[in-house]
Steps between C-alpha positions, in 0.01 A plus 500: 500500500700743708363687799732688731243636742406169664598446862466166678502504879616164632584342833749238612390140443194595291440241227228711335752785480738272312218397264416864419865584429543193279176577314602861433842387379340241268281778358804724450360767732762725654435544871652611828500263795475643851537259791295626795665245730852630442459867404350745752434764233318243283297388804390856579412561133301174483311584822373825344372320188322181607632313802276198439785270405757401242556471218358838411556603139445868427486694175376856536169482685448131414576234760505121492518320833629144483569293190213543256592451134187669365549811712875508424426473127256792529768700682750432222 
């Protein structure tokens, strides 16, 4: 399974963010990680999408907030 259009917005010290990244890696899903705590451009981008929290996993128009295996599987 290889997806290159998945972006994961994470923040510093977020254990759910780490779980999402690990889960995507276990599934073999290619993804881009953007840390909203450390990267101003990533923060501004994230704020325009869904500033409800992190992790926020985005693929096209689909969004998964938090660590939810069922929703992540549907996204993949």
